[in-house]
PDB file of N, CA, C and O in Angstrom:
ATOM      1  N   MET A   1      97.758  94.196 135.351  1.00  0.00           N
ATOM      2  CA  MET A   1      98.778  95.043 135.904  1.00  0.00           C
ATOM      3  C   MET A   1      99.831  95.379 134.858  1.00  0.00           C
ATOM      4  O   MET A   1     100.349  96.495 134.825  1.00  0.00           O
ATOM      5  N   VAL A   2     100.137  94.434 134.026  1.00  0.00           N
ATOM      6  CA  VAL A   2     101.141  94.687 132.993  1.00  0.00           C
ATOM      7  C   VAL A   2     100.622  95.725 132.000  1.00  0.00           C
ATOM      8  O   VAL A   2     101.375  96.587 131.547  1.00  0.00           O
ATOM      9  N   GLY A   3      99.346  95.640 131.668  1.00  0.00           N
ATOM     10  CA  GLY A   3      98.771  96.601 130.726  1.00  0.00           C
ATOM     11  C   GLY A   3      98.887  98.028 131.225  1.00  0.00           C
ATOM     12  O   GLY A   3      99.219  98.931 130.457  1.00  0.00           O
ATOM     13  N   GLY A   4      98.619  98.237 132.500  1.00  0.00           N
ATOM     14  CA  GLY A   4      98.751  99.573 133.066  1.00  0.00           C
ATOM     15  C   GLY A   4     100.191 100.050 133.062  1.00  0.00           C
ATOM     16  O   GLY A   4     100.463 101.221 132.795  1.00  0.00           O
ATOM     17  N   ALA A   5     101.111  99.150 133.355  1.00  0.00           N
ATOM     18  CA  ALA A   5     102.530  99.522 133.361  1.00  0.00           C
ATOM     19  C   ALA A   5     103.015  99.843 131.948  1.00  0.00           C
ATOM     20  O   ALA A   5     103.735 100.822 131.748  1.00  0.00           O
ATOM     21  N   VAL A   6     102.627  99.031 130.973  1.00  0.00           N
ATOM     22  CA  VAL A   6     103.068  99.266 129.595  1.00  0.00           C
ATOM     23  C   VAL A   6     102.450 100.546 129.047  1.00  0.00           C
ATOM     24  O   VAL A   6     103.136 101.341 128.405  1.00  0.00           O
ATOM     25  N   MET A   7     101.158 100.749 129.296  1.00  0.00           N
ATOM     26  CA  MET A   7     100.513 101.979 128.811  1.00  0.00           C
ATOM     27  C   MET A   7     101.148 103.206 129.471  1.00  0.00           C
ATOM     28  O   MET A   7     101.346 104.228 128.814  1.00  0.00           O
ATOM     29  N   GLY A   8     101.464 103.111 130.751  1.00  0.00           N
ATOM     30  CA  GLY A   8     102.129 104.215 131.436  1.00  0.00           C
ATOM     31  C   GLY A   8     103.522 104.467 130.887  1.00  0.00           C
ATOM     32  O   GLY A   8     103.934 105.616 130.728  1.00  0.00           O
ATOM     33  N   TYR A   9     104.244 103.398 130.598  1.00  0.00           N
ATOM     34  CA  TYR A   9     105.587 103.532 130.021  1.00  0.00           C
ATOM     35  C   TYR A   9     105.531 104.199 128.656  1.00  0.00           C
ATOM     36  O   TYR A   9     106.301 105.119 128.378  1.00  0.00           O
ATOM     37  N   VAL A  10     104.626 103.742 127.807  1.00  0.00           N
ATOM     38  CA  VAL A  10     104.523 104.303 126.462  1.00  0.00           C
ATOM     39  C   VAL A  10     104.039 105.756 126.525  1.00  0.00           C
ATOM     40  O   VAL A  10     104.510 106.602 125.765  1.00  0.00           O
ATOM     41  N   GLY A  11     103.096 106.044 127.432  1.00  0.00           N
ATOM     42  CA  GLY A  11     102.652 107.426 127.600  1.00  0.00           C
ATOM     43  C   GLY A  11     103.785 108.327 128.077  1.00  0.00           C
ATOM     44  O   GLY A  11     103.939 109.448 127.593  1.00  0.00           O
ATOM     45  N   GLY A  12     104.576 107.837 129.023  1.00  0.00           N
ATOM     46  CA  GLY A  12     105.724 108.605 129.489  1.00  0.00           C
ATOM     47  C   GLY A  12     106.760 108.803 128.400  1.00  0.00           C
ATOM     48  O   GLY A  12     107.339 109.881 128.269  1.00  0.00           O
ATOM     49  N   LEU A  13     106.988 107.761 127.622  1.00  0.00           N
ATOM     50  CA  LEU A  13     107.923 107.868 126.506  1.00  0.00           C
ATOM     51  C   LEU A  13     107.446 108.900 125.496  1.00  0.00           C
ATOM     52  O   LEU A  13     108.234 109.698 124.987  1.00  0.00           O
ATOM     53  N   HIS A  14     106.148 108.877 125.211  1.00  0.00           N
ATOM     54  CA  HIS A  14     105.590 109.837 124.265  1.00  0.00           C
ATOM     55  C   HIS A  14     105.693 111.268 124.808  1.00  0.00           C
ATOM     56  O   HIS A  14     105.938 112.206 124.049  1.00  0.00           O
ATOM     57  N   PHE A  15     105.507 111.429 126.108  1.00  0.00           N
ATOM     58  CA  PHE A  15     105.587 112.759 126.705  1.00  0.00           C
ATOM     59  C   PHE A  15     107.021 113.273 126.769  1.00  0.00           C
ATOM     60  O   PHE A  15     107.281 114.436 126.459  1.00  0.00           O
ATOM     61  N   TRP A  16     107.960 112.401 127.174  1.00  0.00           N
ATOM     62  CA  TRP A  16     109.332 112.848 127.399  1.00  0.00           C
ATOM     63  C   TRP A  16     110.208 112.813 126.155  1.00  0.00           C
ATOM     64  O   TRP A  16     111.254 113.462 126.140  1.00  0.00           O
ATOM     65  N   TRP A  17     109.830 112.092 125.122  1.00  0.00           N
ATOM     66  CA  TRP A  17     110.664 111.966 123.928  1.00  0.00           C
ATOM     67  C   TRP A  17     111.042 113.325 123.330  1.00  0.00           C
ATOM     68  O   TRP A  17     112.220 113.536 123.042  1.00  0.00           O
ATOM     69  N   PRO A  18     110.096 114.264 123.127  1.00  0.00           N
ATOM     70  CA  PRO A  18     110.499 115.565 122.576  1.00  0.00           C
ATOM     71  C   PRO A  18     111.438 116.333 123.507  1.00  0.00           C
ATOM     72  O   PRO A  18     112.290 117.086 123.036  1.00  0.00           O
ATOM     73  N   LYS A  19     111.296 116.154 124.797  1.00  0.00           N
ATOM     74  CA  LYS A  19     112.165 116.851 125.742  1.00  0.00           C
ATOM     75  C   LYS A  19     113.584 116.268 125.724  1.00  0.00           C
ATOM     76  O   LYS A  19     114.560 116.990 125.931  1.00  0.00           O
ATOM     77  N   ILE A  20     113.689 114.971 125.480  1.00  0.00           N
ATOM     78  CA  ILE A  20     114.991 114.315 125.460  1.00  0.00           C
ATOM     79  C   ILE A  20     115.717 114.576 124.137  1.00  0.00           C
ATOM     80  O   ILE A  20     116.903 114.905 124.126  1.00  0.00           O
ATOM     81  N   THR A  21     114.993 114.425 123.027  1.00  0.00           N
ATOM     82  CA  THR A  21     115.632 114.502 121.716  1.00  0.00           C
ATOM     83  C   THR A  21     115.503 115.858 121.037  1.00  0.00           C
ATOM     84  O   THR A  21     116.287 116.172 120.142  1.00  0.00           O
ATOM     85  N   GLY A  22     114.528 116.669 121.447  1.00  0.00           N
ATOM     86  CA  GLY A  22     114.291 117.943 120.780  1.00  0.00           C
ATOM     87  C   GLY A  22     113.485 117.818 119.504  1.00  0.00           C
ATOM     88  O   GLY A  22     113.355 118.788 118.757  1.00  0.00           O
ATOM     89  N   ARG A  23     112.936 116.627 119.238  1.00  0.00           N
ATOM     90  CA  ARG A  23     112.132 116.393 118.036  1.00  0.00           C
ATOM     91  C   ARG A  23     110.773 115.829 118.433  1.00  0.00           C
ATOM     92  O   ARG A  23     110.685 115.009 119.347  1.00  0.00           O
ATOM     93  N   LEU A  24     109.717 116.262 117.755  1.00  0.00           N
ATOM     94  CA  LEU A  24     108.365 115.771 118.024  1.00  0.00           C
ATOM     95  C   LEU A  24     108.091 114.505 117.220  1.00  0.00           C
ATOM     96  O   LEU A  24     108.682 114.273 116.166  1.00  0.00           O
ATOM     97  N   TYR A  25     107.173 113.690 117.749  1.00  0.00           N
ATOM     98  CA  TYR A  25     106.641 112.572 116.975  1.00  0.00           C
ATOM     99  C   TYR A  25     105.759 113.112 115.860  1.00  0.00           C
ATOM    100  O   TYR A  25     105.145 114.168 116.014  1.00  0.00           O
ATOM    101  N   PRO A  26     105.689 112.406 114.747  1.00  0.00           N
ATOM    102  CA  PRO A  26     104.615 112.717 113.801  1.00  0.00           C
ATOM    103  C   PRO A  26     103.274 112.364 114.470  1.00  0.00           C
ATOM    104  O   PRO A  26     103.105 111.257 114.982  1.00  0.00           O
ATOM    105  N   GLU A  27     102.348 113.290 114.463  1.00  0.00           N
ATOM    106  CA  GLU A  27     101.084 113.114 115.195  1.00  0.00           C
ATOM    107  C   GLU A  27     100.312 111.891 114.712  1.00  0.00           C
ATOM    108  O   GLU A  27      99.785 111.128 115.522  1.00  0.00           O
ATOM    109  N   PHE A  28     100.243 111.701 113.396  1.00  0.00           N
ATOM    110  CA  PHE A  28      99.504 110.571 112.851  1.00  0.00           C
ATOM    111  C   PHE A  28     100.113 109.250 113.289  1.00  0.00           C
ATOM    112  O   PHE A  28      99.387 108.329 113.663  1.00  0.00           O
ATOM    113  N   LEU A  29     101.431 109.144 113.248  1.00  0.00           N
ATOM    114  CA  LEU A  29     102.107 107.911 113.652  1.00  0.00           C
ATOM    115  C   LEU A  29     101.893 107.627 115.137  1.00  0.00           C
ATOM    116  O   LEU A  29     101.701 106.476 115.528  1.00  0.00           O
ATOM    117  N   ALA A  30     101.927 108.657 115.953  1.00  0.00           N
ATOM    118  CA  ALA A  30     101.729 108.479 117.390  1.00  0.00           C
ATOM    119  C   ALA A  30     100.310 108.001 117.695  1.00  0.00           C
ATOM    120  O   ALA A  30     100.126 107.095 118.507  1.00  0.00           O
ATOM    121  N   ARG A  31      99.316 108.597 117.056  1.00  0.00           N
ATOM    122  CA  ARG A  31      97.920 108.177 117.281  1.00  0.00           C
ATOM    123  C   ARG A  31      97.682 106.754 116.769  1.00  0.00           C
ATOM    124  O   ARG A  31      97.013 105.954 117.422  1.00  0.00           O
ATOM    125  N   THR A  32      98.231 106.456 115.608  1.00  0.00           N
ATOM    126  CA  THR A  32      98.069 105.115 115.044  1.00  0.00           C
ATOM    127  C   THR A  32      98.711 104.064 115.942  1.00  0.00           C
ATOM    128  O   THR A  32      98.115 103.017 116.193  1.00  0.00           O
ATOM    129  N   ALA A  33      99.908 104.333 116.423  1.00  0.00           N
ATOM    130  CA  ALA A  33     100.593 103.385 117.302  1.00  0.00           C
ATOM    131  C   ALA A  33      99.829 103.204 118.612  1.00  0.00           C
ATOM    132  O   ALA A  33      99.759 102.092 119.135  1.00  0.00           O
ATOM    133  N   ALA A  34      99.258 104.282 119.148  1.00  0.00           N
ATOM    134  CA  ALA A  34      98.499 104.174 120.391  1.00  0.00           C
ATOM    135  C   ALA A  34      97.245 103.329 120.204  1.00  0.00           C
ATOM    136  O   ALA A  34      96.912 102.518 121.069  1.00  0.00           O
ATOM    137  N   ILE A  35      96.557 103.505 119.101  1.00  0.00           N
ATOM    138  CA  ILE A  35      95.345 102.713 118.838  1.00  0.00           C
ATOM    139  C   ILE A  35      95.705 101.248 118.622  1.00  0.00           C
ATOM    140  O   ILE A  35      95.045 100.359 119.159  1.00  0.00           O
ATOM    141  N   ILE A  36      96.751 100.994 117.837  1.00  0.00           N
ATOM    142  CA  ILE A  36      97.177  99.606 117.601  1.00  0.00           C
ATOM    143  C   ILE A  36      97.618  98.955 118.907  1.00  0.00           C
ATOM    144  O   ILE A  36      97.331  97.780 119.134  1.00  0.00           O
ATOM    145  N   LEU A  37      98.304  99.691 119.759  1.00  0.00           N
ATOM    146  CA  LEU A  37      98.749  99.165 121.046  1.00  0.00           C
ATOM    147  C   LEU A  37      97.564  98.803 121.926  1.00  0.00           C
ATOM    148  O   LEU A  37      97.546  97.730 122.529  1.00  0.00           O
ATOM    149  N   PHE A  38      96.585  99.679 122.007  1.00  0.00           N
ATOM    150  CA  PHE A  38      95.412  99.424 122.840  1.00  0.00           C
ATOM    151  C   PHE A  38      94.616  98.227 122.335  1.00  0.00           C
ATOM    152  O   PHE A  38      94.262  97.341 123.113  1.00  0.00           O
ATOM    153  N   VAL A  39      94.339  98.197 121.046  1.00  0.00           N
ATOM    154  CA  VAL A  39      93.563  97.094 120.465  1.00  0.00           C
ATOM    155  C   VAL A  39      94.350  95.786 120.551  1.00  0.00           C
ATOM    156  O   VAL A  39      93.795  94.750 120.914  1.00  0.00           O
ATOM    157  N   GLY A  40      95.632  95.833 120.220  1.00  0.00           N
ATOM    158  CA  GLY A  40      96.452  94.620 120.257  1.00  0.00           C
ATOM    159  C   GLY A  40      96.584  94.048 121.653  1.00  0.00           C
ATOM    160  O   GLY A  40      96.555  92.830 121.830  1.00  0.00           O
ATOM    161  N   PHE A  41      96.731  94.919 122.656  1.00  0.00           N
ATOM    162  CA  PHE A  41      96.848  94.430 124.023  1.00  0.00           C
ATOM    163  C   PHE A  41      95.561  93.742 124.459  1.00  0.00           C
ATOM    164  O   PHE A  41      95.602  92.667 125.058  1.00  0.00           O
ATOM    165  N   ASN A  42      94.429  94.352 124.162  1.00  0.00           N
ATOM    166  CA  ASN A  42      93.158  93.743 124.553  1.00  0.00           C
ATOM    167  C   ASN A  42      92.887  92.449 123.796  1.00  0.00           C
ATOM    168  O   ASN A  42      92.361  91.497 124.373  1.00  0.00           O
ATOM    169  N   LEU A  43      93.236  92.401 122.524  1.00  0.00           N
ATOM    170  CA  LEU A  43      93.049  91.165 121.759  1.00  0.00           C
ATOM    171  C   LEU A  43      94.020  90.070 122.200  1.00  0.00           C
ATOM    172  O   LEU A  43      93.764  88.886 121.979  1.00  0.00           O
ATOM    173  N   HIS A  44      95.113  90.456 122.811  1.00  0.00           N
ATOM    174  CA  HIS A  44      96.078  89.472 123.306  1.00  0.00           C
ATOM    175  C   HIS A  44      95.686  88.938 124.688  1.00  0.00           C
ATOM    176  O   HIS A  44      95.781  87.737 124.937  1.00  0.00           O
ATOM    177  N   ILE A  45      95.255  89.809 125.568  1.00  0.00           N
ATOM    178  CA  ILE A  45      94.996  89.422 126.959  1.00  0.00           C
ATOM    179  C   ILE A  45      93.612  88.803 127.161  1.00  0.00           C
ATOM    180  O   ILE A  45      93.482  87.825 127.897  1.00  0.00           O
ATOM    181  N   LEU A  46      92.587  89.350 126.527  1.00  0.00           N
ATOM    182  CA  LEU A  46      91.231  88.853 126.786  1.00  0.00           C
ATOM    183  C   LEU A  46      91.043  87.375 126.424  1.00  0.00           C
ATOM    184  O   LEU A  46      90.398  86.658 127.189  1.00  0.00           O
ATOM    185  N   PRO A  47      91.578  86.879 125.288  1.00  0.00           N
ATOM    186  CA  PRO A  47      91.466  85.431 125.047  1.00  0.00           C
ATOM    187  C   PRO A  47      92.220  84.607 126.092  1.00  0.00           C
ATOM    188  O   PRO A  47      91.776  83.521 126.465  1.00  0.00           O
ATOM    189  N   ALA A  48      93.358  85.119 126.565  1.00  0.00           N
ATOM    190  CA  ALA A  48      94.116  84.381 127.582  1.00  0.00           C
ATOM    191  C   ALA A  48      93.329  84.299 128.892  1.00  0.00           C
ATOM    192  O   ALA A  48      93.338  83.264 129.557  1.00  0.00           O
ATOM    193  N   ILE A  49      92.658  85.372 129.259  1.00  0.00           N
ATOM    194  CA  ILE A  49      91.832  85.352 130.468  1.00  0.00           C
ATOM    195  C   ILE A  49      90.670  84.385 130.288  1.00  0.00           C
ATOM    196  O   ILE A  49      90.323  83.636 131.201  1.00  0.00           O
ATOM    197  N   HIS A  50      90.073  84.411 129.101  1.00  0.00           N
ATOM    198  CA  HIS A  50      88.951  83.496 128.824  1.00  0.00           C
ATOM    199  C   HIS A  50      89.420  82.033 128.852  1.00  0.00           C
ATOM    200  O   HIS A  50      88.726  81.168 129.386  1.00  0.00           O
ATOM    201  N   LEU A  51      90.590  81.763 128.281  1.00  0.00           N
ATOM    202  CA  LEU A  51      91.128  80.406 128.305  1.00  0.00           C
ATOM    203  C   LEU A  51      91.402  79.942 129.728  1.00  0.00           C
ATOM    204  O   LEU A  51      91.163  78.783 130.065  1.00  0.00           O
ATOM    205  N   GLY A  52      91.900  80.839 130.555  1.00  0.00           N
ATOM    206  CA  GLY A  52      92.112  80.485 131.956  1.00  0.00           C
ATOM    207  C   GLY A  52      90.805  80.162 132.660  1.00  0.00           C
ATOM    208  O   GLY A  52      90.744  79.259 133.494  1.00  0.00           O
ATOM    209  N   GLY A  53      89.768  80.903 132.320  1.00  0.00           N
ATOM    210  CA  GLY A  53      88.449  80.613 132.890  1.00  0.00           C
ATOM    211  C   GLY A  53      87.893  79.283 132.424  1.00  0.00           C
ATOM    212  O   GLY A  53      87.129  78.639 133.142  1.00  0.00           O
ATOM    213  N   LEU A  54      88.276  78.867 131.219  1.00  0.00           N
ATOM    214  CA  LEU A  54      87.840  77.567 130.707  1.00  0.00           C
ATOM    215  C   LEU A  54      88.653  76.408 131.283  1.00  0.00           C
ATOM    216  O   LEU A  54      88.305  75.243 131.092  1.00  0.00           O
ATOM    217  N   GLY A  55      89.727  76.733 131.983  1.00  0.00           N
ATOM    218  CA  GLY A  55      90.501  75.688 132.646  1.00  0.00           C
ATOM    219  C   GLY A  55      91.798  75.292 131.971  1.00  0.00           C
ATOM    220  O   GLY A  55      92.387  74.279 132.350  1.00  0.00           O
ATOM    221  N   MET A  56      92.266  76.037 130.997  1.00  0.00           N
ATOM    222  CA  MET A  56      93.524  75.681 130.360  1.00  0.00           C
ATOM    223  C   MET A  56      94.700  76.122 131.226  1.00  0.00           C
ATOM    224  O   MET A  56      94.769  77.287 131.617  1.00  0.00           O
ATOM    225  N   PRO A  57      95.624  75.217 131.531  1.00  0.00           N
ATOM    226  CA  PRO A  57      96.820  75.611 132.284  1.00  0.00           C
ATOM    227  C   PRO A  57      97.732  76.493 131.438  1.00  0.00           C
ATOM    228  O   PRO A  57      97.654  76.486 130.210  1.00  0.00           O
ATOM    229  N   ARG A  58      98.584  77.243 132.100  1.00  0.00           N
ATOM    230  CA  ARG A  58      99.511  78.121 131.391  1.00  0.00           C
ATOM    231  C   ARG A  58     100.750  77.355 130.947  1.00  0.00           C
ATOM    232  O   ARG A  58     101.039  76.258 131.425  1.00  0.00           O
ATOM    233  N   ARG A  59     101.473  77.972 130.015  1.00  0.00           N
ATOM    234  CA  ARG A  59     102.788  77.516 129.550  1.00  0.00           C
ATOM    235  C   ARG A  59     102.776  76.111 128.943  1.00  0.00           C
ATOM    236  O   ARG A  59     103.661  75.303 129.223  1.00  0.00           O
ATOM    237  N   TYR A  60     101.795  75.828 128.130  1.00  0.00           N
ATOM    238  CA  TYR A  60     101.755  74.566 127.393  1.00  0.00           C
ATOM    239  C   TYR A  60     102.368  74.786 126.023  1.00  0.00           C
ATOM    240  O   TYR A  60     102.138  75.824 125.403  1.00  0.00           O
ATOM    241  N   HIS A  61     103.136  73.835 125.548  1.00  0.00           N
ATOM    242  CA  HIS A  61     103.695  73.948 124.206  1.00  0.00           C
ATOM    243  C   HIS A  61     102.782  73.304 123.168  1.00  0.00           C
ATOM    244  O   HIS A  61     102.911  73.583 121.976  1.00  0.00           O
ATOM    245  N   ASN A  62     101.873  72.456 123.600  1.00  0.00           N
ATOM    246  CA  ASN A  62     100.954  71.770 122.703  1.00  0.00           C
ATOM    247  C   ASN A  62      99.541  71.960 123.246  1.00  0.00           C
ATOM    248  O   ASN A  62      99.176  71.384 124.271  1.00  0.00           O
ATOM    249  N   TYR A  63      98.752  72.771 122.551  1.00  0.00           N
ATOM    250  CA  TYR A  63      97.421  73.111 123.049  1.00  0.00           C
ATOM    251  C   TYR A  63      96.416  72.026 122.730  1.00  0.00           C
ATOM    252  O   TYR A  63      96.466  71.438 121.650  1.00  0.00           O
ATOM    253  N   PRO A  64      95.497  71.747 123.655  1.00  0.00           N
ATOM    254  CA  PRO A  64      94.389  70.850 123.317  1.00  0.00           C
ATOM    255  C   PRO A  64      93.545  71.472 122.195  1.00  0.00           C
ATOM    256  O   PRO A  64      93.472  72.697 122.098  1.00  0.00           O
ATOM    257  N   PRO A  65      92.920  70.669 121.363  1.00  0.00           N
ATOM    258  CA  PRO A  65      92.195  71.199 120.189  1.00  0.00           C
ATOM    259  C   PRO A  65      91.097  72.204 120.540  1.00  0.00           C
ATOM    260  O   PRO A  65      90.851  73.130 119.767  1.00  0.00           O
ATOM    261  N   GLU A  66      90.445  72.046 121.665  1.00  0.00           N
ATOM    262  CA  GLU A  66      89.358  72.971 121.997  1.00  0.00           C
ATOM    263  C   GLU A  66      89.861  74.373 122.356  1.00  0.00           C
ATOM    264  O   GLU A  66      89.079  75.324 122.376  1.00  0.00           O
ATOM    265  N   PHE A  67      91.163  74.506 122.640  1.00  0.00           N
ATOM    266  CA  PHE A  67      91.728  75.809 122.984  1.00  0.00           C
ATOM    267  C   PHE A  67      92.548  76.412 121.840  1.00  0.00           C
ATOM    268  O   PHE A  67      93.081  77.513 121.982  1.00  0.00           O
ATOM    269  N   GLN A  68      92.655  75.716 120.726  1.00  0.00           N
ATOM    270  CA  GLN A  68      93.552  76.122 119.644  1.00  0.00           C
ATOM    271  C   GLN A  68      93.187  77.472 119.040  1.00  0.00           C
ATOM    272  O   GLN A  68      94.068  78.300 118.814  1.00  0.00           O
ATOM    273  N   VAL A  69      91.909  77.708 118.776  1.00  0.00           N
ATOM    274  CA  VAL A  69      91.498  78.931 118.083  1.00  0.00           C
ATOM    275  C   VAL A  69      91.834  80.167 118.906  1.00  0.00           C
ATOM    276  O   VAL A  69      92.370  81.138 118.373  1.00  0.00           O
ATOM    277  N   LEU A  70      91.526  80.142 120.192  1.00  0.00           N
ATOM    278  CA  LEU A  70      91.807  81.306 121.033  1.00  0.00           C
ATOM    279  C   LEU A  70      93.303  81.511 121.238  1.00  0.00           C
ATOM    280  O   LEU A  70      93.757  82.650 121.349  1.00  0.00           O
ATOM    281  N   ASN A  71      94.075  80.429 121.289  1.00  0.00           N
ATOM    282  CA  ASN A  71      95.518  80.585 121.414  1.00  0.00           C
ATOM    283  C   ASN A  71      96.142  81.162 120.151  1.00  0.00           C
ATOM    284  O   ASN A  71      97.061  81.977 120.232  1.00  0.00           O
ATOM    285  N   VAL A  72      95.663  80.756 119.008  1.00  0.00           N
ATOM    286  CA  VAL A  72      96.166  81.323 117.750  1.00  0.00           C
ATOM    287  C   VAL A  72      95.788  82.796 117.660  1.00  0.00           C
ATOM    288  O   VAL A  72      96.588  83.614 117.205  1.00  0.00           O
ATOM    289  N   MET A  73      94.574  83.142 118.091  1.00  0.00           N
ATOM    290  CA  MET A  73      94.150  84.536 118.077  1.00  0.00           C
ATOM    291  C   MET A  73      95.014  85.377 119.011  1.00  0.00           C
ATOM    292  O   MET A  73      95.389  86.499 118.671  1.00  0.00           O
ATOM    293  N   SER A  74      95.327  84.843 120.174  1.00  0.00           N
ATOM    294  CA  SER A  74      96.172  85.563 121.125  1.00  0.00           C
ATOM    295  C   SER A  74      97.588  85.743 120.575  1.00  0.00           C
ATOM    296  O   SER A  74      98.200  86.794 120.766  1.00  0.00           O
ATOM    297  N   THR A  75      98.101  84.733 119.904  1.00  0.00           N
ATOM    298  CA  THR A  75      99.431  84.828 119.304  1.00  0.00           C
ATOM    299  C   THR A  75      99.452  85.858 118.177  1.00  0.00           C
ATOM    300  O   THR A  75     100.402  86.633 118.066  1.00  0.00           O
ATOM    301  N   ALA A  76      98.427  85.872 117.352  1.00  0.00           N
ATOM    302  CA  ALA A  76      98.347  86.855 116.272  1.00  0.00           C
ATOM    303  C   ALA A  76      98.255  88.270 116.844  1.00  0.00           C
ATOM    304  O   ALA A  76      98.858  89.195 116.300  1.00  0.00           O
ATOM    305  N   ALA A  77      97.517  88.445 117.919  1.00  0.00           N
ATOM    306  CA  ALA A  77      97.406  89.765 118.546  1.00  0.00           C
ATOM    307  C   ALA A  77      98.742  90.189 119.151  1.00  0.00           C
ATOM    308  O   ALA A  77      99.056  91.379 119.190  1.00  0.00           O
ATOM    309  N   HIS A  78      99.521  89.232 119.618  1.00  0.00           N
ATOM    310  CA  HIS A  78     100.846  89.565 120.144  1.00  0.00           C
ATOM    311  C   HIS A  78     101.741  90.120 119.039  1.00  0.00           C
ATOM    312  O   HIS A  78     102.518  91.045 119.277  1.00  0.00           O
ATOM    313  N   ARG A  79     101.639  89.578 117.865  1.00  0.00           N
ATOM    314  CA  ARG A  79     102.402  90.104 116.733  1.00  0.00           C
ATOM    315  C   ARG A  79     101.918  91.519 116.371  1.00  0.00           C
ATOM    316  O   ARG A  79     102.710  92.371 115.966  1.00  0.00           O
ATOM    317  N   PHE A  80     100.633  91.747 116.520  1.00  0.00           N
ATOM    318  CA  PHE A  80     100.050  93.065 116.307  1.00  0.00           C
ATOM    319  C   PHE A  80     100.613  94.058 117.325  1.00  0.00           C
ATOM    320  O   PHE A  80     100.890  95.210 116.993  1.00  0.00           O
ATOM    321  N   LEU A  81     100.777  93.604 118.550  1.00  0.00           N
ATOM    322  CA  LEU A  81     101.373  94.436 119.611  1.00  0.00           C
ATOM    323  C   LEU A  81     102.813  94.803 119.261  1.00  0.00           C
ATOM    324  O   LEU A  81     103.225  95.951 119.426  1.00  0.00           O
ATOM    325  N   ARG A  82     103.559  93.844 118.787  1.00  0.00           N
ATOM    326  CA  ARG A  82     104.945  94.120 118.403  1.00  0.00           C
ATOM    327  C   ARG A  82     105.017  95.151 117.295  1.00  0.00           C
ATOM    328  O   ARG A  82     105.944  95.960 117.264  1.00  0.00           O
ATOM    329  N   LEU A  83     104.051  95.136 116.383  1.00  0.00           N
ATOM    330  CA  LEU A  83     103.991  96.144 115.339  1.00  0.00           C
ATOM    331  C   LEU A  83     103.783  97.532 115.941  1.00  0.00           C
ATOM    332  O   LEU A  83     104.423  98.496 115.522  1.00  0.00           O
ATOM    333  N   ALA A  84     102.893  97.630 116.918  1.00  0.00           N
ATOM    334  CA  ALA A  84     102.616  98.924 117.547  1.00  0.00           C
ATOM    335  C   ALA A  84     103.842  99.448 118.272  1.00  0.00           C
ATOM    336  O   ALA A  84     104.122 100.646 118.223  1.00  0.00           O
ATOM    337  N   ILE A  85     104.569  98.583 118.938  1.00  0.00           N
ATOM    338  CA  ILE A  85     105.743  99.021 119.676  1.00  0.00           C
ATOM    339  C   ILE A  85     106.864  99.424 118.710  1.00  0.00           C
ATOM    340  O   ILE A  85     107.636 100.337 119.002  1.00  0.00           O
ATOM    341  N   SER A  86     106.950  98.749 117.570  1.00  0.00           N
ATOM    342  CA  SER A  86     107.980  99.122 116.600  1.00  0.00           C
ATOM    343  C   SER A  86     107.655 100.446 115.903  1.00  0.00           C
ATOM    344  O   SER A  86     108.555 101.094 115.369  1.00  0.00           O
ATOM    345  N   CYS A  87     106.380 100.858 115.901  1.00  0.00           N
ATOM    346  CA  CYS A  87     106.015 102.167 115.330  1.00  0.00           C
ATOM    347  C   CYS A  87     106.516 103.304 116.195  1.00  0.00           C
ATOM    348  O   CYS A  87     106.672 104.421 115.703  1.00  0.00           O
ATOM    349  N   ARG A  88     106.767 103.062 117.433  1.00  0.00           N
ATOM    350  CA  ARG A  88     107.224 104.116 118.338  1.00  0.00           C
ATOM    351  C   ARG A  88     108.646 104.388 118.011  1.00  0.00           C
ATOM    352  O   ARG A  88     109.271 105.244 118.636  1.00  0.00           O
TER     353      ARG A  88
END
């Protein structure tokens, strides 16, 4: 649900930004940010869903060793997401 809301927000921002400011986005930057956002969101959420299916509880500060790799991957993808949002 969050993915749909964020994608809708970013799409609305991209649509309304020229109307609000009178300036267009650079096309290349907009496409690059959209691709990074889509890939980063999926790389962030899919490992978390898989970890939940494996039985890992949420909001742990110290991960069990068998869940470490997927949690690190999800954290790295979150940083990738922040990069995409900062490109906007």
